[in-house]
Structures are given as structure tokens and as C-alpha cells.
N, CA, C and O atoms as a GROMACS GRO file, in nm:
protein
  600
    1MET      N    1  -1.180   0.043   0.440
    1MET     CA    2  -1.175  -0.071   0.339
    1MET      C    3  -1.250  -0.190   0.395
    1MET      O    4  -1.185  -0.269   0.464
    2ASN      N    5  -1.367  -0.211   0.375
    2ASN     CA    6  -1.429  -0.330   0.435
    2ASN      C    7  -1.443  -0.430   0.341
    2ASN      O    8  -1.504  -0.532   0.372
    3GLY      N    9  -1.393  -0.417   0.225
    3GLY     CA   10  -1.367  -0.536   0.126
    3GLY      C   11  -1.510  -0.550   0.038
    3GLY      O   12  -1.528  -0.642  -0.042
    4ALA      N   13  -1.622  -0.432   0.070
    4ALA     CA   14  -1.727  -0.436  -0.014
    4ALA      C   15  -1.698  -0.406  -0.168
    4ALA      O   16  -1.770  -0.452  -0.257
    5VAL      N   17  -1.594  -0.328  -0.192
    5VAL     CA   18  -1.569  -0.272  -0.325
    5VAL      C   19  -1.482  -0.357  -0.405
    5VAL      O   20  -1.504  -0.368  -0.526
    6ASN      N   21  -1.380  -0.420  -0.343
    6ASN     CA   22  -1.312  -0.499  -0.445
    6ASN      C   23  -1.278  -0.645  -0.372
    6ASN      O   24  -1.171  -0.702  -0.395
    7GLY      N   25  -1.363  -0.692  -0.293
    7GLY     CA   26  -1.352  -0.833  -0.251
    7GLY      C   27  -1.320  -0.825  -0.104
    7GLY      O   28  -1.290  -0.715  -0.059
    8PRO      N   29  -1.325  -0.936  -0.021
    8PRO     CA   30  -1.289  -0.945   0.110
    8PRO      C   31  -1.129  -0.934   0.137
    8PRO      O   32  -1.049  -0.996   0.067
    9VAL      N   33  -1.096  -0.864   0.226
    9VAL     CA   34  -0.960  -0.833   0.235
    9VAL      C   35  -0.873  -0.958   0.270
    9VAL      O   36  -0.751  -0.956   0.252
   10ASN      N   37  -0.938  -1.066   0.321
   10ASN     CA   38  -0.880  -1.200   0.349
   10ASN      C   39  -0.866  -1.271   0.205
   10ASN      O   40  -0.790  -1.367   0.198
   11ASP      N   41  -0.931  -1.231   0.096
   11ASP     CA   42  -0.901  -1.294  -0.029
   11ASP      C   43  -0.771  -1.273  -0.097
   11ASP      O   44  -0.768  -1.185  -0.183
   12ARG      N   45  -0.674  -1.334  -0.075
   12ARG     CA   46  -0.548  -1.322  -0.128
   12ARG      C   47  -0.538  -1.293  -0.285
   12ARG      O   48  -0.450  -1.219  -0.329
   13ALA      N   49  -0.629  -1.353  -0.364
   13ALA     CA   50  -0.641  -1.329  -0.512
   13ALA      C   51  -0.693  -1.163  -0.533
   13ALA      O   52  -0.679  -1.109  -0.642
   14ALA      N   53  -0.737  -1.113  -0.451
   14ALA     CA   54  -0.786  -0.973  -0.480
   14ALA      C   55  -0.659  -0.881  -0.451
   14ALA      O   56  -0.682  -0.761  -0.446
   15TYR      N   57  -0.533  -0.924  -0.432
   15TYR     CA   58  -0.437  -0.835  -0.446
   15TYR      C   59  -0.345  -0.890  -0.550
   15TYR      O   60  -0.314  -1.008  -0.565
   16ARG      N   61  -0.297  -0.767  -0.633
   16ARG     CA   62  -0.235  -0.816  -0.747
   16ARG      C   63  -0.073  -0.800  -0.723
   16ARG      O   64  -0.001  -0.852  -0.809
   17HIS      N   65  -0.024  -0.744  -0.632
   17HIS     CA   66   0.117  -0.760  -0.612
   17HIS      C   67   0.163  -0.814  -0.468
   17HIS      O   68   0.091  -0.797  -0.370
   18TRP      N   69   0.257  -0.865  -0.460
   18TRP     CA   70   0.285  -0.910  -0.311
   18TRP      C   71   0.437  -0.907  -0.294
   18TRP      O   72   0.512  -0.945  -0.384
   19ARG      N   73   0.483  -0.862  -0.174
   19ARG     CA   74   0.616  -0.856  -0.125
   19ARG      C   75   0.626  -0.907   0.025
   19ARG      O   76   0.547  -0.873   0.113
   20ASP      N   77   0.721  -0.982   0.041
   20ASP     CA   78   0.740  -1.029   0.181
   20ASP      C   79   0.851  -0.946   0.237
   20ASP      O   80   0.952  -0.906   0.179
   21VAL      N   81   0.813  -0.928   0.360
   21VAL     CA   82   0.900  -0.839   0.442
   21VAL      C   83   0.947  -0.892   0.574
   21VAL      O   84   0.853  -0.899   0.654
   22PRO      N   85   1.046  -0.924   0.616
   22PRO     CA   86   1.095  -0.970   0.734
   22PRO      C   87   1.094  -0.879   0.855
   22PRO      O   88   1.163  -0.777   0.859
   23THR      N   89   1.018  -0.917   0.952
   23THR     CA   90   1.023  -0.826   1.070
   23THR      C   91   1.169  -0.828   1.126
   23THR      O   92   1.240  -0.927   1.107
   24ARG      N   93   1.219  -0.708   1.203
   24ARG     CA   94   1.345  -0.687   1.260
   24ARG      C   95   1.325  -0.696   1.421
   24ARG      O   96   1.215  -0.673   1.472
   25TRP      N   97   1.435  -0.728   1.496
   25TRP     CA   98   1.438  -0.725   1.639
   25TRP      C   99   1.396  -0.622   1.683
   25TRP      O  100   1.322  -0.633   1.781
   26LYS      N  101   1.426  -0.488   1.630
   26LYS     CA  102   1.373  -0.349   1.679
   26LYS      C  103   1.239  -0.337   1.665
   26LYS      O  104   1.179  -0.259   1.740
   27ASP      N  105   1.169  -0.412   1.568
   27ASP     CA  106   1.010  -0.380   1.557
   27ASP      C  107   0.946  -0.439   1.664
   27ASP      O  108   0.826  -0.415   1.666
   28ASN      N  109   0.985  -0.505   1.747
   28ASN     CA  110   0.917  -0.553   1.883
   28ASN      C  111   0.897  -0.460   1.969
   28ASN      O  112   0.990  -0.380   1.978
   29ASP      N  113   0.798  -0.439   2.043
   29ASP     CA  114   0.779  -0.334   2.141
   29ASP      C  115   0.804  -0.400   2.279
   29ASP      O  116   0.849  -0.514   2.281
   30VAL      N  117   0.777  -0.334   2.396
   30VAL     CA  118   0.794  -0.381   2.520
   30VAL      C  119   0.680  -0.491   2.543
   30VAL      O  120   0.692  -0.571   2.636
   31TYR      N  121   0.586  -0.493   2.470
   31TYR     CA  122   0.494  -0.599   2.515
   31TYR      C  123   0.524  -0.734   2.429
   31TYR      O  124   0.446  -0.829   2.441
   32GLY      N  125   0.623  -0.742   2.353
   32GLY     CA  126   0.677  -0.863   2.269
   32GLY      C  127   0.600  -0.893   2.151
   32GLY      O  128   0.593  -1.008   2.107
   33HIS      N  129   0.534  -0.785   2.091
   33HIS     CA  130   0.477  -0.797   1.948
   33HIS      C  131   0.529  -0.664   1.853
   33HIS      O  132   0.578  -0.559   1.896
   34VAL      N  133   0.509  -0.696   1.736
   34VAL     CA  134   0.555  -0.569   1.650
   34VAL      C  135   0.459  -0.443   1.681
   34VAL      O  136   0.336  -0.453   1.687
   35ASN      N  137   0.521  -0.339   1.698
   35ASN     CA  138   0.445  -0.201   1.736
   35ASN      C  139   0.372  -0.168   1.626
   35ASN      O  140   0.402  -0.192   1.509
   36ASN      N  141   0.251  -0.100   1.676
   36ASN     CA  142   0.158  -0.060   1.568
   36ASN      C  143   0.227   0.040   1.443
   36ASN      O  144   0.174   0.034   1.332
   37VAL      N  145   0.324   0.116   1.460
   37VAL     CA  146   0.412   0.201   1.374
   37VAL      C  147   0.444   0.128   1.260
   37VAL      O  148   0.424   0.171   1.146
   38VAL      N  149   0.498   0.012   1.288
   38VAL     CA  150   0.562  -0.078   1.204
   38VAL      C  151   0.468  -0.102   1.082
   38VAL      O  152   0.507  -0.090   0.966
   39HIS      N  153   0.347  -0.137   1.115
   39HIS     CA  154   0.255  -0.187   1.023
   39HIS      C  155   0.242  -0.074   0.904
   39HIS      O  156   0.238  -0.100   0.784
   40TYR      N  157   0.236   0.055   0.961
   40TYR     CA  158   0.212   0.168   0.846
   40TYR      C  159   0.350   0.176   0.784
   40TYR      O  160   0.352   0.222   0.670
   41SER      N  161   0.470   0.138   0.837
   41SER     CA  162   0.611   0.167   0.785
   41SER      C  163   0.614   0.039   0.662
   41SER      O  164   0.671   0.056   0.554
   42LEU      N  165   0.554  -0.072   0.694
   42LEU     CA  166   0.559  -0.174   0.604
   42LEU      C  167   0.473  -0.136   0.474
   42LEU      O  168   0.508  -0.160   0.358
   43MET      N  169   0.363  -0.079   0.511
   43MET     CA  170   0.275  -0.040   0.400
   43MET      C  171   0.334   0.049   0.304
   43MET      O  172   0.347   0.028   0.184
   44ASP      N  173   0.370   0.160   0.375
   44ASP     CA  174   0.448   0.256   0.323
   44ASP      C  175   0.561   0.243   0.201
   44ASP      O  176   0.576   0.307   0.097
   45THR      N  177   0.641   0.124   0.265
   45THR     CA  178   0.768   0.080   0.199
   45THR      C  179   0.726   0.009   0.092
   45THR      O  180   0.790   0.020  -0.012
   46VAL      N  181   0.618  -0.071   0.099
   46VAL     CA  182   0.583  -0.158  -0.006
   46VAL      C  183   0.525  -0.090  -0.134
   46VAL      O  184   0.551  -0.125  -0.249
   47ILE      N  185   0.437   0.016  -0.096
   47ILE     CA  186   0.394   0.110  -0.203
   47ILE      C  187   0.510   0.181  -0.273
   47ILE      O  188   0.526   0.188  -0.395
   48ASN      N  189   0.584   0.229  -0.184
   48ASN     CA  190   0.698   0.319  -0.246
   48ASN      C  191   0.807   0.230  -0.334
   48ASN      O  192   0.862   0.277  -0.434
   49THR      N  193   0.828   0.121  -0.294
   49THR     CA  194   0.905   0.024  -0.357
   49THR      C  195   0.833  -0.007  -0.480
   49THR      O  196   0.901   0.015  -0.580
   50TRP      N  197   0.720  -0.050  -0.502
   50TRP     CA  198   0.627  -0.087  -0.612
   50TRP      C  199   0.650   0.040  -0.704
   50TRP      O  200   0.698   0.026  -0.817
   51LEU      N  201   0.614   0.169  -0.651
   51LEU     CA  202   0.609   0.280  -0.713
   51LEU      C  203   0.741   0.313  -0.798
   51LEU      O  204   0.726   0.372  -0.905
   52ILE      N  205   0.871   0.276  -0.754
   52ILE     CA  206   0.976   0.291  -0.808
   52ILE      C  207   1.041   0.187  -0.890
   52ILE      O  208   1.120   0.222  -0.978
   53GLU      N  209   1.012   0.054  -0.867
   53GLU     CA  210   1.055  -0.055  -0.935
   53GLU      C  211   0.962  -0.111  -1.048
   53GLU      O  212   1.003  -0.168  -1.149
   54GLU      N  213   0.836  -0.087  -1.017
   54GLU     CA  214   0.737  -0.138  -1.095
   54GLU      C  215   0.668  -0.007  -1.204
   54GLU      O  216   0.633  -0.025  -1.320
   55ALA      N  217   0.663   0.105  -1.141
   55ALA     CA  218   0.574   0.187  -1.209
   55ALA      C  219   0.666   0.310  -1.242
   55ALA      O  220   0.608   0.417  -1.259
   56GLY      N  221   0.781   0.307  -1.252
   56GLY     CA  222   0.882   0.408  -1.296
   56GLY      C  223   0.891   0.552  -1.220
   56GLY      O  224   0.945   0.645  -1.281
   57LEU      N  225   0.839   0.574  -1.089
   57LEU     CA  226   0.860   0.672  -1.026
   57LEU      C  227   1.004   0.720  -1.020
   57LEU      O  228   1.089   0.634  -0.996
   58ASP      N  229   1.040   0.836  -1.038
   58ASP     CA  230   1.173   0.888  -1.025
   58ASP      C  231   1.159   0.982  -0.906
   58ASP      O  232   1.120   1.098  -0.925
   59ILE      N  233   1.194   0.930  -0.762
   59ILE     CA  234   1.180   0.997  -0.658
   59ILE      C  235   1.277   1.124  -0.661
   59ILE      O  236   1.245   1.222  -0.593
   60HIS      N  237   1.370   1.127  -0.721
   60HIS     CA  238   1.468   1.210  -0.711
   60HIS      C  239   1.472   1.334  -0.799
   60HIS      O  240   1.496   1.446  -0.753
   61GLU      N  241   1.448   1.307  -0.929
   61GLU     CA  242   1.432   1.405  -1.027
   61GLU      C  243   1.298   1.425  -1.114
   61GLU      O  244   1.289   1.507  -1.205
   62GLY      N  245   1.205   1.343  -1.076
   62GLY     CA  246   1.069   1.344  -1.160
   62GLY      C  247   0.999   1.463  -1.138
   62GLY      O  248   1.026   1.535  -1.042
   63PRO      N  249   0.901   1.493  -1.228
   63PRO     CA  250   0.841   1.619  -1.216
   63PRO      C  251   0.732   1.615  -1.090
   63PRO      O  252   0.715   1.706  -1.010
   64ALA      N  253   0.667   1.497  -1.092
   64ALA     CA  254   0.561   1.493  -0.993
   64ALA      C  255   0.608   1.391  -0.858
   64ALA      O  256   0.697   1.305  -0.861
   65ILE      N  257   0.538   1.419  -0.765
   65ILE     CA  258   0.587   1.342  -0.628
   65ILE      C  259   0.438   1.294  -0.580
   65ILE      O  260   0.340   1.357  -0.619
   66GLY      N  261   0.426   1.197  -0.506
   66GLY     CA  262   0.294   1.159  -0.441
   66GLY      C  263   0.316   1.198  -0.287
   66GLY      O  264   0.411   1.164  -0.215
   67LEU      N  265   0.214   1.270  -0.256
   67LEU     CA  266   0.206   1.297  -0.107
   67LEU      C  267   0.091   1.224  -0.057
   67LEU      O  268  -0.016   1.219  -0.118
   68CYS      N  269   0.115   1.166   0.058
   68CYS     CA  270   0.018   1.098   0.119
   68CYS      C  271  -0.080   1.199   0.197
   68CYS      O  272  -0.034   1.291   0.265
   69VAL      N  273  -0.205   1.179   0.184
   69VAL     CA  274  -0.299   1.271   0.232
   69VAL      C  275  -0.406   1.208   0.329
   69VAL      O  276  -0.483   1.279   0.393
   70GLU      N  277  -0.408   1.071   0.337
   70GLU     CA  278  -0.475   0.990   0.421
   70GLU      C  279  -0.411   0.875   0.426
   70GLU      O  280  -0.342   0.840   0.330
   71SER      N  281  -0.423   0.791   0.549
   71SER     CA  282  -0.408   0.667   0.596
   71SER      C  283  -0.474   0.609   0.688
   71SER      O  284  -0.521   0.681   0.777
   72ARG      N  285  -0.493   0.472   0.692
   72ARG     CA  286  -0.576   0.418   0.776
   72ARG      C  287  -0.515   0.258   0.793
   72ARG      O  288  -0.466   0.192   0.702
   73CYS      N  289  -0.529   0.222   0.918
   73CYS     CA  290  -0.478   0.063   0.948
   73CYS      C  291  -0.557   0.011   1.059
   73CYS      O  292  -0.572   0.066   1.168
   74SER      N  293  -0.612  -0.118   1.015
   74SER     CA  294  -0.681  -0.184   1.122
   74SER      C  295  -0.604  -0.318   1.162
   74SER      O  296  -0.563  -0.392   1.073
   75TYR      N  297  -0.589  -0.341   1.263
   75TYR     CA  298  -0.508  -0.433   1.338
   75TYR      C  299  -0.583  -0.557   1.355
   75TYR      O  300  -0.689  -0.539   1.416
   76ARG      N  301  -0.555  -0.703   1.312
   76ARG     CA  302  -0.646  -0.793   1.320
   76ARG      C  303  -0.565  -0.907   1.410
   76ARG      O  304  -0.634  -0.981   1.480
   77ALA      N  305  -0.434  -0.921   1.410
   77ALA     CA  306  -0.375  -1.005   1.489
   77ALA      C  307  -0.233  -0.959   1.527
   77ALA      O  308  -0.177  -0.869   1.465
   78SER      N  309  -0.178  -1.021   1.629
   78SER     CA  310  -0.038  -0.958   1.689
   78SER      C  311   0.063  -1.071   1.599
   78SER      O  312   0.036  -1.187   1.566
   79VAL      N  313   0.166  -1.004   1.577
   79VAL     CA  314   0.282  -1.075   1.506
   79VAL      C  315   0.426  -1.026   1.590
   79VAL      O  316   0.437  -0.919   1.649
   80SER      N  317   0.514  -1.113   1.583
   80SER     CA  318   0.639  -1.075   1.643
   80SER      C  319   0.771  -1.114   1.575
   80SER      O  320   0.774  -1.216   1.506
   81PHE      N  321   0.865  -1.050   1.588
   81PHE     CA  322   0.999  -1.088   1.549
   81PHE      C  323   1.027  -1.225   1.593
   81PHE      O  324   1.022  -1.252   1.712
   82PRO      N  325   1.061  -1.328   1.491
   82PRO     CA  326   1.125  -1.301   1.354
   82PRO      C  327   1.044  -1.369   1.257
   82PRO      O  328   1.088  -1.455   1.180
   83GLN      N  329   0.921  -1.328   1.263
   83GLN     CA  330   0.817  -1.367   1.152
   83GLN      C  331   0.836  -1.288   1.030
   83GLN      O  332   0.887  -1.176   1.038
   84VAL      N  333   0.794  -1.345   0.903
   84VAL     CA  334   0.791  -1.275   0.781
   84VAL      C  335   0.654  -1.232   0.753
   84VAL      O  336   0.562  -1.313   0.761
   85ILE      N  337   0.635  -1.110   0.721
   85ILE     CA  338   0.501  -1.039   0.672
   85ILE      C  339   0.496  -1.039   0.516
   85ILE      O  340   0.586  -0.991   0.448
   86SER      N  341   0.375  -1.101   0.460
   86SER     CA  342   0.357  -1.081   0.327
   86SER      C  343   0.270  -0.970   0.310
   86SER      O  344   0.167  -0.974   0.378
   87VAL      N  345   0.285  -0.882   0.243
   87VAL     CA  346   0.210  -0.753   0.202
   87VAL      C  347   0.155  -0.758   0.080
   87VAL      O  348   0.233  -0.750  -0.015
   88GLY      N  349   0.026  -0.771   0.056
   88GLY     CA  350  -0.048  -0.772  -0.070
   88GLY      C  351  -0.094  -0.624  -0.094
   88GLY      O  352  -0.133  -0.551  -0.004
   89LEU      N  353  -0.084  -0.585  -0.234
   89LEU     CA  354  -0.108  -0.443  -0.265
   89LEU      C  355  -0.211  -0.448  -0.387
   89LEU      O  356  -0.204  -0.534  -0.474
   90ARG      N  357  -0.293  -0.363  -0.384
   90ARG     CA  358  -0.406  -0.330  -0.489
   90ARG      C  359  -0.449  -0.188  -0.497
   90ARG      O  360  -0.432  -0.113  -0.401
   91ILE      N  361  -0.502  -0.149  -0.604
   91ILE     CA  362  -0.542  -0.017  -0.605
   91ILE      C  363  -0.710  -0.028  -0.597
   91ILE      O  364  -0.771  -0.101  -0.675
   92GLY      N  365  -0.775   0.048  -0.498
   92GLY     CA  366  -0.914   0.061  -0.494
   92GLY      C  367  -0.994   0.166  -0.570
   92GLY      O  368  -1.109   0.157  -0.612
   93HIS      N  369  -0.887   0.292  -0.580
   93HIS     CA  370  -0.957   0.394  -0.685
   93HIS      C  371  -0.833   0.465  -0.743
   93HIS      O  372  -0.736   0.498  -0.676
   94LEU      N  373  -0.848   0.486  -0.879
   94LEU     CA  374  -0.765   0.560  -0.927
   94LEU      C  375  -0.820   0.673  -1.006
   94LEU      O  376  -0.868   0.658  -1.118
   95GLY      N  377  -0.812   0.800  -0.936
   95GLY     CA  378  -0.852   0.914  -1.005
   95GLY      C  379  -0.767   0.995  -1.102
   95GLY      O  380  -0.673   0.936  -1.156
   96ARG      N  381  -0.787   1.112  -1.128
   96ARG     CA  382  -0.711   1.201  -1.220
   96ARG      C  383  -0.578   1.229  -1.164
   96ARG      O  384  -0.474   1.217  -1.228
   97SER      N  385  -0.587   1.268  -1.035
   97SER     CA  386  -0.442   1.322  -0.959
   97SER      C  387  -0.421   1.236  -0.838
   97SER      O  388  -0.320   1.262  -0.773
   98SER      N  389  -0.497   1.137  -0.794
   98SER     CA  390  -0.492   1.062  -0.670
   98SER      C  391  -0.514   0.922  -0.691
   98SER      O  392  -0.571   0.883  -0.793
   99VAL      N  393  -0.473   0.844  -0.600
   99VAL     CA  394  -0.485   0.699  -0.596
   99VAL      C  395  -0.494   0.640  -0.465
   99VAL      O  396  -0.410   0.682  -0.386
  100ARG      N  397  -0.577   0.549  -0.422
  100ARG     CA  398  -0.596   0.488  -0.310
  100ARG      C  399  -0.536   0.357  -0.304
  100ARG      O  400  -0.606   0.269  -0.354
  101TYR      N  401  -0.426   0.319  -0.255
  101TYR     CA  402  -0.379   0.193  -0.236
  101TYR      C  403  -0.443   0.112  -0.138
  101TYR      O  404  -0.467   0.170  -0.032
  102GLU      N  405  -0.477  -0.008  -0.148
  102GLU     CA  406  -0.520  -0.104  -0.025
  102GLU      C  407  -0.421  -0.210  -0.021
  102GLU      O  408  -0.360  -0.259  -0.116
  103LEU      N  409  -0.415  -0.242   0.114
  103LEU     CA  410  -0.307  -0.336   0.138
  103LEU      C  411  -0.361  -0.442   0.265
  103LEU      O  412  -0.431  -0.404   0.359
  104ALA      N  413  -0.318  -0.564   0.248
  104ALA     CA  414  -0.335  -0.659   0.332
  104ALA      C  415  -0.206  -0.706   0.394
  104ALA      O  416  -0.116  -0.731   0.313
  105LEU      N  417  -0.179  -0.722   0.524
  105LEU     CA  418  -0.072  -0.787   0.585
  105LEU      C  419  -0.085  -0.921   0.652
  105LEU      O  420  -0.161  -0.925   0.749
  106PHE      N  421  -0.024  -1.033   0.615
  106PHE     CA  422  -0.037  -1.175   0.630
  106PHE      C  423   0.091  -1.216   0.708
  106PHE      O  424   0.204  -1.186   0.668
  107ALA      N  425   0.071  -1.276   0.807
  107ALA     CA  426   0.186  -1.376   0.875
  107ALA      C  427   0.140  -1.525   0.842
  107ALA      O  428   0.066  -1.579   0.924
  108GLY      N  429   0.173  -1.590   0.739
  108GLY     CA  430   0.135  -1.712   0.707
  108GLY      C  431   0.000  -1.701   0.655
  108GLY      O  432  -0.028  -1.628   0.560
  109ASP      N  433  -0.085  -1.773   0.718
  109ASP     CA  434  -0.228  -1.761   0.672
  109ASP      C  435  -0.312  -1.656   0.756
  109ASP      O  436  -0.432  -1.640   0.734
  110THR      N  437  -0.257  -1.598   0.836
  110THR     CA  438  -0.330  -1.521   0.941
  110THR      C  439  -0.332  -1.368   0.892
  110THR      O  440  -0.228  -1.314   0.854
  111LEU      N  441  -0.445  -1.305   0.894
  111LEU     CA  442  -0.456  -1.171   0.865
  111LEU      C  443  -0.401  -1.090   0.968
  111LEU      O  444  -0.450  -1.096   1.081
  112VAL      N  445  -0.290  -1.002   0.942
  112VAL     CA  446  -0.233  -0.923   1.078
  112VAL      C  447  -0.287  -0.802   1.066
  112VAL      O  448  -0.312  -0.745   1.172
  113ALA      N  449  -0.317  -0.736   0.944
  113ALA     CA  450  -0.354  -0.582   0.945
  113ALA      C  451  -0.400  -0.566   0.808
  113ALA      O  452  -0.348  -0.629   0.716
  114GLU      N  453  -0.502  -0.478   0.789
  114GLU     CA  454  -0.534  -0.418   0.657
  114GLU      C  455  -0.561  -0.262   0.660
  114GLU      O  456  -0.618  -0.206   0.754
  115GLY      N  457  -0.516  -0.200   0.551
  115GLY     CA  458  -0.524  -0.074   0.565
  115GLY      C  459  -0.525   0.000   0.425
  115GLY      O  460  -0.528  -0.066   0.321
  116ASP      N  461  -0.522   0.129   0.425
  116ASP     CA  462  -0.518   0.210   0.284
  116ASP      C  463  -0.433   0.311   0.304
  116ASP      O  464  -0.413   0.349   0.419
  117PHE      N  465  -0.365   0.375   0.188
  117PHE     CA  466  -0.315   0.511   0.170
  117PHE      C  467  -0.343   0.578   0.059
  117PHE      O  468  -0.332   0.519  -0.049
  118THR      N  469  -0.384   0.715   0.064
  118THR     CA  470  -0.404   0.801  -0.058
  118THR      C  471  -0.309   0.867  -0.065
  118THR      O  472  -0.261   0.924   0.033
  119HIS      N  473  -0.250   0.876  -0.212
  119HIS     CA  474  -0.159   0.980  -0.257
  119HIS      C  475  -0.230   1.060  -0.345
  119HIS      O  476  -0.317   1.010  -0.416
  120VAL      N  477  -0.196   1.209  -0.350
  120VAL     CA  478  -0.209   1.287  -0.439
  120VAL      C  479  -0.096   1.324  -0.503
  120VAL      O  480  -0.007   1.377  -0.438
  121PHE      N  481  -0.083   1.300  -0.638
  121PHE     CA  482   0.056   1.341  -0.704
  121PHE      C  483   0.028   1.499  -0.750
  121PHE      O  484  -0.072   1.549  -0.802
  122VAL      N  485   0.145   1.554  -0.712
  122VAL     CA  486   0.150   1.712  -0.735
  122VAL      C  487   0.281   1.748  -0.814
  122VAL      O  488   0.359   1.654  -0.830
  123ASP      N  489   0.311   1.857  -0.861
  123ASP     CA  490   0.408   1.899  -0.920
  123ASP      C  491   0.524   1.920  -0.815
  123ASP      O  492   0.506   1.986  -0.712
  124ARG      N  493   0.648   1.860  -0.846
  124ARG     CA  494   0.737   1.877  -0.741
  124ARG      C  495   0.774   2.013  -0.668
  124ARG      O  496   0.807   2.020  -0.550
  125HIS      N  497   0.760   2.134  -0.767
  125HIS     CA  498   0.799   2.258  -0.702
  125HIS      C  499   0.689   2.344  -0.665
  125HIS      O  500   0.698   2.425  -0.573
  126THR      N  501   0.575   2.326  -0.742
  126THR     CA  502   0.442   2.418  -0.690
  126THR      C  503   0.361   2.353  -0.594
  126THR      O  504   0.281   2.411  -0.521
  127ARG      N  505   0.386   2.217  -0.595
  127ARG     CA  506   0.292   2.118  -0.493
  127ARG      C  507   0.133   2.140  -0.521
  127ARG      O  508   0.045   2.132  -0.436
  128ARG      N  509   0.115   2.172  -0.669
  128ARG     CA  510  -0.014   2.174  -0.724
  128ARG      C  511  -0.057   2.033  -0.768
  128ARG      O  512   0.031   1.962  -0.817
  129PRO      N  513  -0.173   1.990  -0.756
  129PRO     CA  514  -0.219   1.848  -0.820
  129PRO      C  515  -0.178   1.843  -0.976
  129PRO      O  516  -0.181   1.947  -1.042
  130VAL      N  517  -0.149   1.746  -1.019
  130VAL     CA  518  -0.109   1.688  -1.155
  130VAL      C  519  -0.179   1.580  -1.179
  130VAL      O  520  -0.205   1.499  -1.090
  131GLU      N  521  -0.222   1.565  -1.325
  131GLU     CA  522  -0.260   1.441  -1.356
  131GLU      C  523  -0.170   1.326  -1.367
  131GLU      O  524  -0.059   1.334  -1.418
  132ILE      N  525  -0.229   1.203  -1.312
  132ILE     CA  526  -0.113   1.092  -1.309
  132ILE      C  527  -0.111   1.021  -1.448
  132ILE      O  528  -0.205   0.956  -1.491
  133GLY      N  529   0.002   1.040  -1.509
  133GLY     CA  530   0.025   1.001  -1.664
  133GLY      C  531   0.119   0.898  -1.661
  133GLY      O  532   0.171   0.855  -1.558
  134PRO      N  533   0.143   0.854  -1.784
  134PRO     CA  534   0.271   0.749  -1.815
  134PRO      C  535   0.398   0.788  -1.734
  134PRO      O  536   0.428   0.907  -1.732
  135PRO      N  537   0.467   0.706  -1.674
  135PRO     CA  538   0.447   0.567  -1.697
  135PRO      C  539   0.361   0.504  -1.560
  135PRO      O  540   0.322   0.388  -1.544
  136LEU      N  541   0.347   0.608  -1.481
  136LEU     CA  542   0.257   0.561  -1.357
  136LEU      C  543   0.123   0.517  -1.391
  136LEU      O  544   0.090   0.410  -1.341
  137ARG      N  545   0.038   0.574  -1.463
  137ARG     CA  546  -0.099   0.536  -1.476
  137ARG      C  547  -0.114   0.395  -1.536
  137ARG      O  548  -0.187   0.311  -1.484
  138PRO      N  549  -0.032   0.369  -1.663
  138PRO     CA  550  -0.066   0.222  -1.690
  138PRO      C  551  -0.007   0.117  -1.591
  138PRO      O  552  -0.052   0.003  -1.598
  139ALA      N  553   0.081   0.144  -1.509
  139ALA     CA  554   0.141   0.040  -1.381
  139ALA      C  555   0.024   0.040  -1.317
  139ALA      O  556  -0.028  -0.070  -1.300
  140MET      N  557  -0.045   0.159  -1.267
  140MET     CA  558  -0.147   0.162  -1.155
  140MET      C  559  -0.268   0.088  -1.198
  140MET      O  560  -0.339   0.032  -1.114
  141GLU      N  561  -0.296   0.087  -1.332
  141GLU     CA  562  -0.417   0.035  -1.383
  141GLU      C  563  -0.397  -0.123  -1.375
  141GLU      O  564  -0.500  -0.189  -1.364
  142ARG      N  565  -0.291  -0.181  -1.379
  142ARG     CA  566  -0.280  -0.325  -1.366
  142ARG      C  567  -0.286  -0.366  -1.238
  142ARG      O  568  -0.292  -0.488  -1.222
  143LEU      N  569  -0.287  -0.285  -1.125
  143LEU     CA  570  -0.318  -0.312  -0.994
  143LEU      C  571  -0.469  -0.303  -0.964
  143LEU      O  572  -0.525  -0.369  -0.877
  144LEU      N  573  -0.533  -0.207  -1.053
  144LEU     CA  574  -0.681  -0.181  -1.028
  144LEU      C  575  -0.764  -0.287  -1.060
  144LEU      O  576  -0.758  -0.344  -1.169
  145LEU      N  577  -0.857  -0.325  -0.951
  145LEU     CA  578  -0.939  -0.441  -0.967
  145LEU      C  579  -1.061  -0.382  -1.049
  145LEU      O  580  -1.086  -0.262  -1.047
  146PRO      N  581  -1.135  -0.475  -1.122
  146PRO     CA  582  -1.236  -0.406  -1.181
  146PRO      C  583  -1.358  -0.383  -1.081
  146PRO      O  584  -1.363  -0.454  -0.981
  147SER      N  585  -1.448  -0.294  -1.102
  147SER     CA  586  -1.547  -0.236  -1.026
  147SER      C  587  -1.654  -0.349  -1.039
  147SER      O  588  -1.683  -0.410  -1.142
  148PRO      N  589  -1.713  -0.367  -0.903
  148PRO     CA  590  -1.829  -0.487  -0.899
  148PRO      C  591  -1.930  -0.441  -0.986
  148PRO      O  592  -1.936  -0.321  -1.009
  149PRO      N  593  -2.024  -0.532  -1.047
  149PRO     CA  594  -2.142  -0.510  -1.125
  149PRO      C  595  -2.242  -0.417  -1.046
  149PRO      O  596  -2.257  -0.432  -0.925
  150ALA      N  597  -2.311  -0.321  -1.116
  150ALA     CA  598  -2.401  -0.230  -1.067
  150ALA      C  599  -2.518  -0.302  -1.029
  150ALA      O  600  -2.615  -0.243  -0.982
   0.00000   0.00000   0.00000
């Protein structure tokens, strides 16, 4: 995610959903900063919380589930407990059965990390890809930024 598709990663206005997440004491590693795996956990938590609360995903009984097939994170600055991380979420691509979420993590005005997750939605039982339909698709479309002019 180099920012070429939907605007620069450090442009907060390019993200349609925000959630503040406090760091925890256990997030620090022996070097005194939040360990790299925590960044992934924060992104995964913000995505799934949004899917449940805003997009109506039923993680227990729904017919479809989202499987992460790819993820990436680029680290830009160090952060330590007890800082609060503001996580911005947008959708960079929405396909028939897949979606790529793009995220930016900020501590105050400092970009800490940016990354993306790709989910493929599959049938809960067969694990075969299924079309993303309501209520998920309309909610996802609200986070999808317009494509740049050709």
C-alpha cells in the first residue's frame, strides 16, 4: 500500500473509520517498545470489531466467514505503553468474494505503521468462496474510497 491508489497513508481524511486502542503493559517487549506482532493484532481487532458492530457479521452463526489470505505491515515509528493508538480503516479493493482492508496506525500525529489485510469470504461449512452480499457489502462500500481518475 504505497498510497498511490487511495491517497497517502498519512492523510487521515483518506480513512473512513477510526478506533482508538490503548496499548497495554504486556504489549512492550524487552526493548521497551510495542512488539511488532501487536500491530497486526490491533489491525485484526479493528477490522473484526468493525465487521461485527458496523457491517453485521455474525461470527457464530452466519453462513459466511472471512478468512485472512494475506497481510502486510510496514513499521514507521516506535510506540510504547501507555500510549493510545488511533487506527484508521478504509477499503482499498472490494471484489466479488474478497476485500482488502487498508489501515494506518497513529500515536498522536505520528504514523506508527501502515498495513493491509485481505479477507476471502467463504461458506462456513464448505470453505468455498461466496459472494459478499448484504449486510456486509453495503457497509464495505461506505469505507471504499473512489478510484482515482484514469
